[in-house]
C-alpha positions as CSV (number, residue, x, y, z in Angstrom):
1,M,-78.5,63.8,33.8
2,T,-78.0,64.4,37.5
3,E,-78.5,67.5,39.4
4,E,-74.7,67.9,39.8
5,T,-74.4,67.7,36.0
6,I,-77.0,70.4,35.5
7,S,-75.4,72.7,37.9
8,F,-72.1,72.1,36.6
9,F,-73.5,73.3,33.0
10,A,-75.1,76.2,34.9
11,S,-71.7,77.2,36.3
12,Q,-70.4,77.3,32.9
13,G,-73.1,79.8,31.6
14,L,-75.8,77.5,30.1
15,A,-79.4,79.0,30.5
16,T,-81.9,77.1,32.6
17,D,-83.9,76.0,29.9
18,G,-80.7,74.7,27.9
19,S,-81.5,76.9,25.1
20,S,-77.9,78.9,24.9
21,F,-75.0,80.0,27.0
22,G,-75.9,83.7,26.7
23,A,-75.1,84.6,23.0
24,A,-77.7,82.6,21.2
25,A,-77.0,84.6,17.6
26,E,-73.4,83.9,17.8
27,E,-73.8,80.4,18.8
28,L,-75.8,79.9,15.6
29,A,-73.3,81.5,13.7
30,A,-70.8,79.0,15.2
31,A,-72.8,76.2,14.4
32,Q,-73.2,77.2,10.9
33,G,-69.5,77.7,10.2
34,G,-67.3,76.1,12.9
35,A,-67.1,73.5,15.5
36,V,-69.6,73.3,18.5
37,L,-70.3,71.4,21.5
38,A,-73.8,71.0,22.9
39,P,-75.1,69.7,26.3
40,L,-78.3,67.7,25.2
41,V,-80.3,68.2,28.4
42,D,-83.4,67.6,26.7
43,L,-82.4,63.9,26.0
44,G,-82.5,60.9,28.2
45,L,-81.5,57.4,28.1
46,I,-83.1,53.8,28.7
47,R,-80.8,50.9,29.4
48,A,-82.0,47.5,28.2
49,S,-79.9,44.6,29.8
50,G,-80.6,40.8,30.1
51,A,-80.2,37.8,27.7
52,D,-83.3,38.4,25.7
53,T,-82.7,41.9,25.3
54,A,-81.6,42.1,21.4
55,D,-84.6,39.7,20.3
56,F,-86.9,41.8,22.7
57,L,-86.0,45.2,20.9
58,H,-85.9,43.7,17.5
59,N,-89.5,42.5,17.7
60,L,-90.6,46.0,19.0
61,L,-88.9,48.4,16.8
62,T,-89.1,49.2,13.3
63,N,-85.2,48.4,12.6
64,D,-82.7,45.7,12.8
65,I,-81.7,45.6,16.3
66,K,-80.0,42.0,16.1
67,G,-77.8,43.4,13.6
68,I,-76.4,46.1,16.0
69,T,-72.7,45.5,16.7
70,A,-70.2,46.9,19.3
71,G,-69.1,49.4,16.6
72,G,-72.4,50.5,15.4
73,G,-75.8,52.0,16.2
74,R,-79.3,52.2,14.6
75,F,-81.9,55.0,14.3
76,A,-85.4,53.3,14.9
77,G,-89.0,53.9,15.6
78,F,-91.6,52.5,18.1
79,C,-95.1,52.4,16.8
80,T,-98.6,51.7,18.0
81,A,-100.4,48.9,16.5
82,K,-101.9,51.3,13.8
83,G,-98.4,52.2,12.8
84,R,-98.2,55.8,14.4
85,L,-94.9,56.7,16.0
86,L,-94.9,57.0,19.6
87,A,-90.9,57.6,19.7
88,L,-87.8,57.7,17.7
89,L,-84.5,56.2,19.3
90,L,-80.8,56.3,18.8
91,I,-79.8,53.0,19.9
92,W,-76.3,51.4,20.5
93,R,-74.4,48.9,22.6
94,D,-73.0,49.5,25.9
95,G,-71.3,46.2,26.7
96,D,-73.8,43.4,26.8
97,D,-76.4,46.2,27.2
98,F,-78.3,48.5,24.7
99,L,-78.8,52.0,25.4
100,L,-81.7,54.0,23.8
101,M,-81.7,57.7,23.4
102,L,-84.9,59.8,23.3
103,P,-86.5,63.0,24.4
104,R,-86.7,63.3,28.1
105,D,-90.3,64.5,27.9
106,I,-91.7,61.0,26.5
107,L,-89.1,58.8,28.4
108,P,-91.3,57.8,31.3
109,M,-94.2,56.9,29.0
110,I,-91.9,54.8,26.7
111,L,-90.2,53.1,29.6
112,K,-93.5,52.3,30.9
113,K,-94.8,51.2,27.6
114,L,-91.8,48.9,26.6
115,S,-91.9,47.2,30.0
116,M,-95.3,46.1,29.5
117,Y,-93.9,43.9,26.7
118,V,-91.4,42.2,28.8
119,L,-93.5,39.6,30.3
120,R,-91.3,36.5,31.0
121,S,-88.5,37.6,28.7
122,K,-85.0,37.9,30.4
123,V,-84.9,41.7,30.1
124,K,-84.6,44.7,32.4
125,L,-85.4,48.1,31.5
126,T,-84.3,51.2,33.6
127,D,-84.0,55.1,33.3
128,A,-80.2,55.6,32.6
129,S,-80.4,59.1,32.1
130,A,-78.1,59.6,35.5
131,E,-75.5,57.6,34.3
132,R,-74.1,59.4,31.1
133,V,-73.9,63.0,30.1
134,L,-75.0,63.4,26.5
135,L,-73.2,66.0,24.3
136,G,-73.8,66.9,20.8
137,C,-70.7,67.7,18.6
138,A,-70.6,69.3,15.4
139,A,-68.3,70.8,12.8
140,A,-69.2,72.5,9.5
141,I,-68.2,71.2,6.2
142,G,-64.4,71.6,5.7
143,V,-64.0,72.0,9.5
144,S,-62.2,69.1,11.0
145,P,-63.6,67.6,14.2
146,A,-60.5,65.7,14.6
147,P,-59.2,68.3,17.5
148,T,-62.0,67.9,19.5
149,L,-63.3,64.2,19.0
150,G,-59.9,62.5,18.3
151,A,-59.1,60.9,14.7
152,A,-60.7,57.6,15.3
153,A,-64.2,59.3,16.3
154,A,-64.0,61.9,13.6
155,E,-63.5,59.2,11.0
156,L,-66.3,56.9,12.1
157,P,-68.7,56.0,9.3
158,R,-72.3,56.9,9.9
159,F,-73.9,55.4,12.9
160,G,-70.5,54.2,13.9
161,V,-69.6,53.9,17.6
162,S,-66.1,54.5,19.1
163,P,-64.7,54.4,22.4
164,I,-63.3,57.8,23.6
165,D,-61.4,59.1,26.8
166,G,-64.6,58.9,29.3
167,G,-67.2,57.3,27.2
168,Q,-68.3,56.6,23.6
169,A,-68.9,58.7,20.4
170,I,-71.5,57.9,17.6
171,R,-71.6,59.5,14.3
172,L,-74.9,60.6,13.4
173,D,-74.2,62.2,9.9
174,D,-71.7,64.2,7.9
175,R,-71.4,67.1,10.4
176,R,-72.8,65.4,13.8
177,W,-71.8,63.3,16.8
178,M,-73.2,62.5,19.8
179,L,-70.8,61.9,22.9
180,A,-72.0,59.6,26.0
181,L,-69.9,60.4,28.7
182,D,-69.3,59.1,32.3
183,V,-70.8,61.8,34.7
184,A,-67.3,61.5,36.8
185,M,-65.6,62.6,33.7
186,I,-67.6,65.7,32.7
187,G,-65.7,68.4,34.5
188,S,-62.3,67.4,32.8
189,R,-63.7,66.3,29.6
190,W,-65.7,69.4,29.2
191,Q,-62.7,71.7,29.6
192,Q,-60.7,69.5,27.1
193,L,-63.4,69.4,24.4
194,T,-64.3,73.1,24.6
195,A,-60.7,74.0,24.1
196,T,-61.3,73.3,20.1
197,A,-65.2,73.5,20.1
198,R,-67.4,76.6,21.0
199,P,-70.3,75.7,23.8
200,V,-73.5,76.3,22.4
201,G,-77.2,75.4,23.7
202,L,-79.9,73.5,22.4
203,A,-81.2,76.2,19.9
204,A,-78.1,75.8,17.9
205,W,-78.1,72.1,18.3
206,Q,-81.6,71.6,17.3
207,W,-80.9,73.9,14.1
208,L,-78.3,71.4,13.2
209,E,-80.9,68.7,13.5
210,I,-83.3,70.3,11.4
211,A,-80.7,71.4,8.7
212,A,-79.8,67.4,8.7
213,G,-83.4,66.7,8.0
214,Q,-83.5,64.6,11.0
215,P,-86.9,64.1,12.8
216,R,-87.6,64.0,16.3
217,V,-91.0,62.6,18.1
218,V,-92.0,64.6,21.4
219,A,-95.0,64.4,23.5
220,A,-97.0,66.8,21.1
221,T,-96.4,64.8,18.1
222,Q,-97.0,61.2,19.6
223,E,-99.2,59.2,17.3
224,A,-99.2,62.0,14.6
225,F,-97.1,60.2,12.0
226,V,-96.3,56.9,10.5
227,P,-92.5,56.5,9.7
228,Q,-92.7,57.2,6.0
229,M,-94.3,60.6,6.7
230,L,-90.7,61.5,8.6
231,N,-88.8,60.1,5.8
232,M,-87.5,57.4,8.0
233,E,-87.5,54.5,5.2
234,L,-84.9,56.9,3.1
235,P,-81.5,55.9,3.4
236,A,-80.4,59.5,4.7
237,V,-82.4,58.7,7.8
238,A,-82.3,54.9,7.9
239,G,-84.9,54.2,10.4
240,V,-86.8,51.4,8.9
241,S,-85.9,47.8,7.8
242,F,-88.5,46.0,5.6
243,S,-86.6,42.7,6.0
244,K,-86.5,42.3,9.8
245,G,-89.9,40.7,10.3
246,C,-92.8,41.8,12.6
247,Y,-93.2,44.5,15.0
248,P,-96.1,46.6,16.2
249,G,-97.5,48.7,13.3
250,Q,-95.3,46.7,10.8
251,E,-98.6,45.8,8.6
252,I,-99.4,49.3,8.1
253,V,-95.8,50.4,7.7
254,A,-95.3,47.7,5.0
255,R,-98.6,48.5,3.2
256,T,-97.7,52.3,3.1
257,Q,-94.5,51.3,1.4
258,Y,-95.5,48.7,-1.1
259,L,-99.0,50.2,-1.9
260,G,-99.1,53.4,-4.0
261,K,-97.4,56.9,-3.7
262,I,-96.4,58.1,-0.2
263,K,-98.6,61.3,0.2
264,R,-96.8,63.1,3.2
265,R,-93.5,63.9,3.5
266,T,-91.2,65.8,5.7
267,Y,-89.9,69.1,4.3
268,R,-87.6,71.8,5.8
269,A,-88.9,75.5,5.8
270,R,-88.5,79.0,7.1
271,L,-90.8,81.1,9.0
272,E,-90.8,84.3,10.9
273,T,-92.8,83.4,14.0
274,A,-92.1,80.4,16.3
275,V,-94.8,78.0,16.7
276,V,-94.8,74.5,18.6
277,P,-94.5,71.1,17.3
278,G,-97.8,69.7,16.3
279,T,-98.9,73.0,15.0
280,H,-101.3,72.1,11.9
281,V,-100.2,73.6,8.5
282,Y,-102.7,74.1,5.9
283,A,-103.0,74.6,1.9
284,P,-105.6,76.2,-0.3
285,E,-106.4,72.9,-1.8
286,T,-107.4,71.5,1.5
287,G,-109.7,74.5,2.9
288,D,-110.3,74.1,6.6
289,Q,-108.6,70.7,6.8
290,H,-105.2,70.6,7.7
291,C,-102.6,69.0,5.3
292,G,-99.9,68.2,7.8
293,A,-98.1,69.3,10.8
294,V,-94.9,70.9,12.3
295,V,-92.2,68.3,13.4
296,S,-89.7,70.6,15.1
297,L,-88.7,73.9,15.2
298,A,-85.4,76.0,16.0
299,P,-83.9,79.7,15.4
300,S,-82.2,80.0,12.3
301,P,-78.9,81.6,11.7
302,A,-80.4,83.7,8.9
303,G,-83.0,84.9,11.4
304,G,-86.5,84.1,12.0
305,F,-87.0,80.3,12.4
306,E,-86.5,76.9,10.5
307,C,-88.6,73.9,10.9
308,L,-89.2,70.4,9.8
309,V,-92.8,70.1,8.7
310,C,-94.7,67.0,7.5
311,A,-97.1,68.1,4.6
312,Q,-99.1,66.6,1.7
313,S,-96.6,66.8,-1.0
314,G,-98.9,68.2,-3.6
315,A,-99.5,71.2,-1.3
316,V,-95.7,71.7,-1.1
317,E,-95.4,71.4,-4.7
318,A,-98.0,73.9,-5.4
319,G,-95.9,76.3,-3.1
320,E,-98.5,77.5,-0.7
321,V,-98.6,76.2,2.8
322,H,-99.7,78.2,5.8
323,V,-99.2,77.6,9.6
324,G,-101.9,77.3,12.4
325,T,-104.7,78.5,10.2
326,P,-105.5,78.4,6.4
327,A,-104.7,82.3,6.6
328,G,-101.6,81.9,8.9
329,E,-97.8,82.7,7.9
330,R,-96.9,81.1,4.7
331,L,-93.9,78.8,4.8
332,E,-90.9,79.2,2.8
333,F,-89.5,75.8,1.7
334,L,-85.9,75.3,1.8
335,S,-83.6,72.4,0.4
336,L,-83.0,69.1,2.5
337,P,-79.4,67.6,2.3
338,Y,-81.2,64.4,0.9
339,T,-83.9,63.8,-1.9
340,L,-87.0,62.5,-1.1
341,Q,-87.0,59.7,-3.7
342,E,-88.7,56.6,-2.0
343,A,-86.3,53.6,-1.2
344,P,-87.2,50.5,-3.3
345,A,-89.5,48.3,-1.6
346,G,-87.7,45.4,0.3
347,T,-84.5,47.5,1.1
348,N,-82.9,48.3,4.3
């Protein structure tokens, strides 16, 4: 995102940190019950181009990249050799190229890390954050997004990609879409889009992400989780393929899937006090040893905060998990929009 784009959103009332347009509680209420549009100023893009790009990404990431068509995208992880996640990426095609969306705070490191694997491959990787404006669009269940997105984008299947005026739309789930717009179009398109959707900041968008049970990896949580800890092999998250072949950490991910029960999962919970991603959580049965960590956090429309937290399933089932210290605030667990039933081995 360019300085001109940031200045444009500031002129529309967006806070310097991108959190809100000045009415956080009203924006959260709108996200819960209406149609909203959020500048995703915390996200950036990597462009991957060249004749070997599909094979290159396929051999590095947890999902089937060679299977991505012009009308579809994928969610995938990039792991260390020990199967620990360095990044979660939304990936789709832009002509012959691929665009990889991820948090801006880890983009330089991931770009450098991916570039180390290029070697003699016909692949070029660049920071493309200045090429597109990323917007999140969401509509509550029962509220049609068609007036904002257009009928074709509104009817996309999950991870479907459609051209729209000035860019592309990618459907994320039942309620959320991501728009990647040409920077030259943002002034006119913003006015058109916000005629039917309320502008909201990152606080409201990140609450929607948590309500969807969609994990993210930021600098503070790199190498903290294997994919199954973030529910990535489940169809509702759909970030892992077990039939695509090798990638860094694949042996660990496959072993976790095929051998025994997955002991840690990601849950949704409520708390009164804000904490940062990576904050450890504790349970009586684990004593001074933590049993997991906070994945992400956002203000809740009901007051306080909601988070995604990766924790030992046994501790969650026992109903007592504390944040920060063994005597810290007790989490109130909420429902996810999907079950945590494990995907059969060999699926995806």
